[in-house]
C-alpha positions as CSV (number, residue, x, y, z in Angstrom):
1,M,-42.1,26.5,-139.5
2,V,-44.7,24.3,-141.2
3,F,-43.9,20.6,-141.3
4,F,-45.1,18.0,-143.7
5,E,-44.8,14.5,-142.5
6,T,-45.3,10.9,-143.7
7,K,-44.5,7.5,-142.4
8,Y,-42.4,4.4,-143.7
9,T,-42.2,0.8,-142.5
10,V,-39.2,-0.6,-143.1
11,K,-39.3,-3.8,-145.3
12,S,-36.9,-6.3,-146.4
13,S,-36.3,-4.8,-149.7
14,H,-34.9,-1.8,-147.7
15,I,-32.4,-3.9,-145.6
16,D,-28.7,-4.0,-146.8
17,E,-25.9,-6.5,-145.9
18,L,-25.4,-4.6,-142.7
19,N,-28.9,-5.5,-141.6
20,H,-30.1,-2.1,-141.5
21,V,-31.8,0.6,-144.1
22,N,-29.4,1.0,-146.9
23,N,-28.4,4.7,-147.5
24,V,-29.9,4.8,-151.0
25,V,-33.3,3.7,-149.6
26,Y,-33.2,7.1,-147.4
27,L,-32.3,9.0,-150.3
28,Q,-35.3,7.6,-152.3
29,W,-37.4,8.6,-149.3
30,I,-36.1,12.1,-149.2
31,Q,-37.2,12.4,-153.0
32,D,-40.5,11.0,-152.2
33,I,-41.4,13.1,-149.3
34,A,-40.2,16.3,-151.3
35,N,-42.5,15.3,-154.0
36,L,-45.6,14.4,-151.8
37,H,-45.0,17.8,-150.0
38,W,-44.5,19.9,-153.3
39,T,-47.7,18.2,-154.6
40,Q,-49.5,19.4,-151.5
41,L,-48.0,22.9,-151.6
42,K,-49.0,23.5,-155.1
43,K,-52.8,22.1,-154.9
44,S,-54.5,23.8,-157.6
45,E,-52.0,26.2,-158.7
46,D,-50.5,26.1,-162.3
47,T,-47.0,25.1,-162.1
48,T,-46.6,23.3,-165.2
49,D,-44.0,25.9,-166.7
50,Y,-41.8,24.8,-164.0
51,V,-39.8,21.8,-162.3
52,W,-37.4,21.5,-159.4
53,V,-34.2,19.6,-160.3
54,V,-31.7,18.4,-157.4
55,I,-28.4,20.1,-157.3
56,R,-27.1,19.0,-154.1
57,H,-27.7,16.4,-151.3
58,E,-26.2,16.4,-147.9
59,I,-27.2,13.5,-145.5
60,D,-26.2,12.6,-142.1
61,Y,-26.7,9.3,-140.5
62,V,-27.1,9.6,-136.8
63,G,-28.6,6.4,-136.1
64,Q,-30.0,3.3,-138.0
65,A,-33.5,1.6,-138.9
66,L,-34.1,-2.1,-138.8
67,L,-36.5,-4.7,-140.3
68,G,-39.9,-3.7,-139.3
69,D,-39.2,-0.3,-137.8
70,S,-41.7,2.4,-138.1
71,I,-40.1,5.7,-139.6
72,V,-41.4,9.0,-139.3
73,A,-40.2,11.5,-141.9
74,K,-40.8,15.3,-141.6
75,T,-39.8,17.8,-144.3
76,W,-39.8,21.5,-144.5
77,V,-38.6,24.4,-146.8
78,G,-35.8,26.4,-145.8
79,K,-33.7,29.2,-147.2
80,T,-35.4,30.1,-150.7
81,G,-34.4,32.7,-153.1
82,G,-33.2,33.3,-156.7
83,I,-33.2,30.1,-158.3
84,R,-32.5,27.8,-155.4
85,S,-34.5,26.4,-152.6
86,I,-33.3,24.3,-149.6
87,R,-35.4,21.5,-148.3
88,H,-34.7,19.8,-144.8
89,V,-35.7,16.3,-144.3
90,E,-35.6,14.2,-141.0
91,F,-36.1,10.7,-140.0
92,Y,-37.0,9.5,-136.6
93,K,-37.1,6.1,-135.1
94,N,-39.2,6.3,-131.6
95,N,-39.0,9.9,-131.7
96,K,-35.1,9.8,-131.9
97,L,-33.3,11.4,-135.0
98,I,-31.7,8.9,-137.0
99,V,-31.2,10.5,-140.4
100,K,-31.2,14.5,-141.3
101,A,-30.6,16.0,-144.9
102,Q,-30.4,19.0,-146.7
103,T,-31.1,19.0,-150.5
104,M,-30.8,22.1,-152.7
105,F,-33.1,22.2,-155.3
106,C,-33.0,24.4,-158.3
107,L,-36.1,25.8,-160.3
108,V,-36.0,25.3,-164.0
109,N,-38.3,26.0,-167.1
110,S,-39.9,22.9,-167.9
111,K,-39.6,23.3,-171.6
112,S,-36.0,24.9,-172.1
113,F,-34.5,23.2,-168.6
114,K,-32.9,26.5,-168.1
115,P,-32.6,27.7,-164.4
116,T,-35.3,30.4,-163.5
117,R,-35.7,32.8,-161.0
118,I,-38.6,31.6,-158.5
119,T,-41.6,33.4,-158.9
120,D,-43.5,35.2,-156.3
121,Q,-46.4,32.5,-156.8
122,I,-44.0,29.8,-155.8
123,L,-42.4,31.9,-153.1
124,M,-46.2,32.3,-151.6
125,M,-46.7,28.5,-152.1
126,L,-43.4,27.8,-150.0
127,A,-43.7,30.4,-147.3
128,P,-45.0,29.0,-143.7
129,K,-48.5,29.8,-143.0
């Protein structure tokens, strides 16, 4: 399994009334890391005919992050086929898992916005190397 990783530092704008990172912030980070990873995977490939859209998020909160904490986010692509792909994301504070998520994406045609089968080209980009 090939992981993509990035880091976040918790800012005051991430904190909610319970003094920890708000769940909406994690959702934004999930979207951000997915976009960063996809940008790296596609590199010089022409994927302008396709876009990924989210059809489902599942998030488990097992810990919390506080102001100033350094958070490591890891993502990888899971089961992929047909028109769907599962992306996994995990967030760690001090090497301890605090949030884990699965997002189901659907590949759609960028002009018609209709679901389309994942091409062999895209499958090769997503496959672990």
